[in-house]
SEDRENVO-797211 format. One record per residue (C-alpha): chain; z, x, y. Coordinates in steps of 0.25 Angstrom, whole numbers, plus 5000, padded with zeros to 4 digits. Last residue first. Example, Ala and Ser with C-alpha at 12.3 -4.5 7.8 and 13.67 -1.06 7.14 Angstrom:
{A,{5029,5055,4996}};
{A,{5031,5049,4982}};
# end
This chain:
{A,{5008,5106,5119}};
{A,{5012,5095,5128}};
{A,{5024,5099,5138}};
{A,{5019,5093,5151}};
{A,{5009,5104,5154}};
{A,{5004,5110,5141}};
{A,{5012,5118,5131}};
{A,{5007,5130,5125}};
{A,{5003,5133,5111}};
{A,{4999,5147,5104}};
{A,{5007,5143,5091}};
{A,{5017,5154,5092}};
{A,{5017,5153,5107}};
{A,{5021,5138,5107}};
{A,{5032,5141,5097}};
{A,{5038,5152,5105}};
{A,{5038,5143,5118}};
{A,{5045,5132,5110}};
{A,{5039,5119,5106}};
{A,{5048,5106,5107}};
{A,{5053,5101,5094}};
{A,{5047,5093,5084}};
{A,{5056,5094,5076}};
{A,{5071,5095,5075}};
{A,{5072,5102,5062}};
{A,{5080,5091,5055}};
{A,{5077,5080,5066}};
{A,{5062,5080,5062}};
{A,{5055,5071,5072}};
{A,{5043,5063,5070}};
{A,{5048,5052,5079}};
{A,{5052,5043,5067}};
{A,{5060,5054,5062}};
{A,{5055,5065,5053}};
{A,{5060,5068,5039}};
{A,{5063,5082,5035}};
{A,{5067,5083,5020}};
{A,{5059,5070,5017}};
{A,{5066,5062,5006}};
{A,{5073,5051,5015}};
{A,{5061,5051,5025}};
{A,{5053,5046,5014}};
{A,{5059,5032,5016}};
{A,{5061,5022,5005}};
{A,{5071,5030,4996}};
{A,{5071,5029,4981}};
{A,{5072,5044,4979}};
{A,{5060,5044,4970}};
{A,{5052,5035,4980}};
{A,{5056,5044,4991}};
{A,{5052,5057,4984}};
{A,{5038,5051,4981}};
{A,{5037,5047,4996}};
{A,{5040,5061,5001}};
{A,{5030,5067,4991}};
{A,{5019,5057,4994}};
{A,{5009,5060,4983}};
{A,{4995,5064,4986}};
{A,{4984,5062,4975}};
{A,{4971,5069,4971}};
{A,{4957,5068,4966}};
{A,{4946,5077,4965}};
{A,{4931,5078,4961}};
{A,{4926,5092,4963}};
{A,{4921,5097,4977}};
{A,{4908,5104,4979}};
{A,{4903,5111,4992}};
{A,{4899,5097,4997}};
{A,{4913,5092,4996}};
{A,{4918,5104,5005}};
{A,{4908,5101,5015}};
{A,{4912,5086,5015}};
{A,{4926,5090,5018}};
{A,{4923,5100,5029}};
{A,{4914,5089,5036}};
{A,{4926,5079,5036}};
{A,{4929,5081,5051}};
{A,{4914,5079,5053}};
{A,{4915,5065,5048}};
{A,{4925,5062,5060}};
{A,{4915,5067,5070}};
{A,{4904,5059,5063}};
{A,{4912,5046,5063}};
{A,{4917,5041,5049}};
{A,{4908,5030,5045}};
{A,{4918,5026,5034}};
{A,{4907,5023,5024}};
{A,{4895,5031,5029}};
{A,{4901,5043,5035}};
{A,{4914,5046,5028}};
{A,{4911,5039,5014}};
{A,{4897,5045,5014}};
{A,{4903,5059,5017}};
{A,{4912,5059,5006}};
{A,{4902,5053,4996}};
{A,{4892,5065,5000}};
{A,{4903,5075,5000}};
{A,{4907,5071,4986}};
{A,{4921,5074,4981}};
{A,{4927,5060,4985}};
{A,{4942,5061,4982}};
{A,{4950,5054,4970}};
{A,{4962,5048,4976}};
{A,{4976,5050,4980}};
{A,{4989,5042,4984}};
{A,{5003,5044,4984}};
{A,{5017,5039,4982}};
{A,{5014,5025,4988}};
{A,{5027,5017,4988}};
{A,{5028,5003,4984}};
{A,{5037,5007,4972}};
{A,{5028,5018,4967}};
{A,{5013,5020,4971}};
{A,{5003,5031,4967}};
{A,{4990,5028,4975}};
{A,{4976,5030,4969}};
{A,{4962,5032,4975}};
{A,{4949,5031,4968}};
{A,{4944,5022,4979}};
{A,{4938,5008,4977}};
{A,{4925,5005,4984}};
{A,{4923,4990,4989}};
{A,{4923,4994,5004}};
{A,{4912,5005,5001}};
{A,{4902,4993,4999}};
{A,{4888,4999,4996}};
{A,{4887,5014,4997}};
{A,{4902,5017,4994}};
{A,{4901,5006,4983}};
{A,{4894,5016,4974}};
{A,{4907,5025,4974}};
{A,{4915,5013,4970}};
{A,{4906,5011,4958}};
{A,{4907,5025,4955}};
{A,{4922,5024,4954}};
{A,{4934,5027,4963}};
{A,{4928,5030,4976}};
{A,{4933,5043,4981}};
{A,{4944,5045,4992}};
{A,{4940,5055,5003}};
{A,{4940,5044,5014}};
{A,{4955,5042,5013}};
{A,{4964,5031,5009}};
{A,{4957,5017,5011}};
{A,{4945,5024,5017}};
{A,{4942,5017,5030}};
{A,{4933,5005,5034}};
{A,{4928,4999,5047}};
{A,{4916,5008,5045}};
{A,{4918,5016,5058}};
{A,{4926,5028,5053}};
{A,{4939,5033,5058}};
{A,{4944,5038,5044}};
{A,{4955,5028,5043}};
{A,{4957,5020,5055}};
{A,{4971,5015,5051}};
{A,{4977,5007,5062}};
{A,{4964,5001,5066}};
{A,{4960,4997,5052}};
{A,{4948,5001,5043}};
{A,{4945,4992,5031}};
{A,{4947,4999,5018}};
{A,{4939,5009,5010}};
{A,{4940,5015,4996}};
{A,{4948,5003,4991}};
{A,{4960,5006,4983}};
{A,{4958,5006,4968}};
{A,{4972,5012,4964}};
{A,{4987,5010,4966}};
{A,{4995,5018,4955}};
{A,{5008,5014,4950}};
{A,{5022,5019,4950}};
{A,{5034,5009,4948}};
{A,{5047,5016,4951}};
{A,{5060,5010,4947}};
{A,{5068,4998,4954}};
{A,{5065,4986,4962}};
{A,{5076,4980,4970}};
{A,{5081,4967,4965}};
{A,{5077,4954,4973}};
{A,{5086,4945,4981}};
{A,{5095,4956,4985}};
{A,{5092,4955,5000}};
{A,{5086,4969,5001}};
{A,{5078,4966,4988}};
{A,{5072,4953,4994}};
{A,{5069,4960,5007}};
{A,{5062,4971,5000}};
{A,{5054,4961,4991}};
{A,{5050,4953,5003}};
{A,{5045,4965,5011}};
{A,{5037,4970,5000}};
{A,{5030,4957,4996}};
{A,{5028,4954,5011}};
{A,{5020,4967,5012}};
{A,{5012,4964,5000}};
{A,{5009,4950,5006}};
{A,{5005,4957,5019}};
{A,{4996,4966,5012}};
{A,{4998,4981,5011}};
{A,{4990,4994,5008}};
{A,{4977,4992,5016}};
{A,{4966,4983,5012}};
{A,{4965,4971,5003}};
{A,{4952,4963,5004}};
{A,{4953,4950,5013}};
{A,{4958,4936,5012}};
{A,{4968,4937,5024}};
{A,{4982,4937,5020}};
{A,{4993,4926,5016}};
{A,{5006,4928,5011}};
{A,{5015,4919,5001}};
{A,{5029,4922,4996}};
{A,{5035,4915,4984}};
{A,{5050,4915,4982}};
{A,{5057,4912,4968}};
{A,{5070,4904,4968}};
{A,{5066,4894,4956}};
{A,{5055,4902,4948}};
{A,{5040,4906,4951}};
{A,{5031,4910,4940}};
{A,{5023,4917,4951}};
{A,{5009,4912,4947}};
{A,{5013,4899,4940}};
{A,{5023,4895,4951}};
{A,{5012,4898,4961}};
{A,{5001,4890,4953}};
{A,{5010,4877,4952}};
{A,{5014,4878,4967}};
{A,{5000,4878,4970}};
{A,{4996,4867,4962}};
{A,{5006,4858,4967}};
{A,{5005,4862,4982}};
{A,{5009,4876,4988}};
{A,{5018,4869,4997}};
{A,{5026,4863,4985}};
{A,{5030,4877,4981}};
{A,{5045,4875,4981}};
{A,{5046,4872,4966}};
{A,{5035,4862,4966}};
{A,{5045,4852,4974}};
{A,{5058,4859,4976}};
{A,{5070,4861,4966}};
{A,{5062,4872,4959}};
{A,{5063,4881,4972}};
{A,{5053,4892,4972}};
{A,{5054,4898,4987}};
{A,{5040,4898,4993}};
{A,{5035,4907,5004}};
{A,{5024,4909,5014}};
{A,{5022,4922,5021}};
{A,{5017,4922,5036}};
{A,{5002,4921,5038}};
{A,{4990,4930,5041}};
{A,{4996,4933,5055}};
{A,{5009,4938,5048}};
{A,{5020,4935,5058}};
{A,{5029,4930,5046}};
{A,{5026,4943,5038}};
{A,{5029,4952,5049}};
{A,{5042,4944,5052}};
{A,{5047,4946,5038}};
{A,{5052,4960,5040}};
{A,{5060,4956,5052}};
{A,{5068,4947,5043}};
{A,{5069,4932,5044}};
{A,{5059,4929,5033}};
{A,{5067,4938,5023}};
{A,{5080,4929,5026}};
{A,{5072,4916,5024}};
{A,{5067,4922,5010}};
{A,{5081,4926,5006}};
{A,{5087,4912,5009}};
{A,{5075,4905,5002}};
{A,{5077,4914,4989}};
{A,{5092,4911,4989}};
{A,{5089,4896,4991}};
{A,{5079,4897,4980}};
{A,{5089,4902,4970}};
{A,{5083,4906,4957}};
{A,{5084,4921,4960}};
{A,{5070,4923,4966}};
{A,{5057,4930,4962}};
{A,{5049,4934,4974}};
{A,{5035,4928,4972}};
{A,{5022,4934,4978}};
{A,{5011,4927,4986}};
{A,{4997,4931,4992}};
{A,{4988,4921,5000}};
{A,{4974,4926,5003}};
{A,{4970,4918,5015}};
{A,{4959,4907,5016}};
{A,{4959,4907,5032}};
{A,{4972,4913,5037}};
{A,{4982,4904,5044}};
{A,{4993,4908,5034}};
{A,{5005,4902,5028}};
{A,{5003,4887,5031}};
{A,{4988,4888,5028}};
{A,{4991,4893,5014}};
{A,{5000,4880,5012}};
{A,{4989,4871,5017}};
{A,{4978,4878,5009}};
{A,{4985,4875,4995}};
{A,{4990,4888,4988}};
{A,{4986,4892,4974}};
{A,{4973,4899,4977}};
{A,{4980,4906,4989}};
{A,{4989,4913,4978}};
{A,{4986,4928,4978}};
{A,{4997,4935,4971}};
{A,{5007,4946,4976}};
{A,{5016,4952,4966}};
{A,{5031,4950,4968}};
{A,{5034,4961,4957}};
{A,{5043,4972,4960}};
{A,{5042,4987,4956}};
{A,{5027,4986,4960}};
{A,{5030,4991,4974}};
{A,{5015,4991,4979}};
{A,{5008,5002,4985}};
{A,{4994,4996,4989}};
{A,{5002,4983,4993}};
{A,{5000,4968,4993}};
{A,{5007,4968,4979}};
{A,{4998,4961,4969}};
{A,{4984,4961,4978}};
{A,{4987,4974,4985}};
{A,{4991,4981,4972}};
{A,{4980,4975,4964}};
{A,{4970,4979,4975}};
{A,{4974,4993,4976}};
{A,{4973,4994,4961}};
{A,{4985,4995,4951}};
{A,{4989,5006,4942}};
{A,{5002,5007,4934}};
{A,{5008,5022,4932}};
{A,{5005,5027,4918}};
{A,{5016,5024,4907}};
{A,{5026,5035,4904}};
{A,{5037,5029,4912}};
{A,{5043,5036,4924}};
{A,{5055,5044,4922}};
{A,{5070,5040,4926}};
{A,{5080,5047,4934}};
{A,{5069,5054,4943}};
{A,{5067,5069,4944}};
{A,{5059,5074,4932}};
{A,{5054,5061,4925}};
{A,{5050,5056,4939}};
{A,{5042,5068,4943}};
{A,{5035,5069,4930}};
{A,{5031,5054,4931}};
{A,{5026,5057,4945}};
{A,{5018,5069,4941}};
{A,{5012,5062,4928}};
{A,{5007,5051,4937}};
{A,{5001,5060,4947}};
{A,{4993,5067,4936}};
{A,{4988,5054,4930}};
{A,{4984,5048,4944}};
{A,{4977,5061,4948}};
{A,{4969,5062,4935}};
{A,{4966,5047,4936}};
{A,{4960,5049,4950}};
{A,{4951,5058,4945}};
{A,{4951,5074,4945}};
{A,{4941,5084,4945}};
{A,{4950,5092,4956}};
{A,{4964,5087,4958}};
{A,{4972,5085,4971}};
{A,{4987,5083,4972}};
# end
């Protein structure tokens, strides 16, 4: 969906109305009249360790390194002055049962990735009122008190700790966020926690306009060491963010918005750059796109120079939307002709060898060795 002379608010309002009408039309229960909750990217990453958090269950992350003694932090990480994030899993009042399910989780293949984390394996405390300081003695007297106050911990609860480098958030998932999801899923499967229910929609906004480049995601192929967090046509959110393009583009915030429900990103959109000068500056001077690559955007720049209205839009993933509505984890279950792992469609038996008639229709011929 693209809208001319529109702001992000226009797109968000229209999309919310569409989703609510859809739910009222085909789902057993309509969504409430209140607007979808909104949170910034930094709030999502800080509280849930994910840019598409499942907010149906709590288990929020908290920074706790200020409460912990250095010797305890040194036992769970070799990093120098790391960030320590923690979350609590509410128990059933039986520490021995909590310990049993904790040990069971730590022996799963899914836990191996956390145990082998170079930034440090998870630390854990099982709250047990029969033990000194409720089982928190390794945190010291003051640390134990602070943790109990922060988490309102009770007999049988479980606290996880995860360290990471003290660096700004980038990407869509932290190790603590990944651990939160894995622990919750396992606890639900084992009946230790109740499965979450319902649909909790929210918008995630305030993404950084640019993020550090990584080898696995080269972005726009520039040489600046940064890439557009979403795409290079996203507009800065405010005039102040636009000014940062000239001084410190890594601090600029994008006018981008993601619609998230139950940990699934249903779609994302943004207000676009409609100035040719700004668009060319982003590509050439900020991202440092090579001239040959910049040339491939010449048609876009020419169109912008001819005059382009302010515009914004969003794209919803139809398959993911239907999967969420049907309560299935895989979009393959709602796609009419899903592909296999090898890209094959067993229903229509594709891809298949080219016939001579097909080759003639498309004016193709087979090379030596069977390659077309």
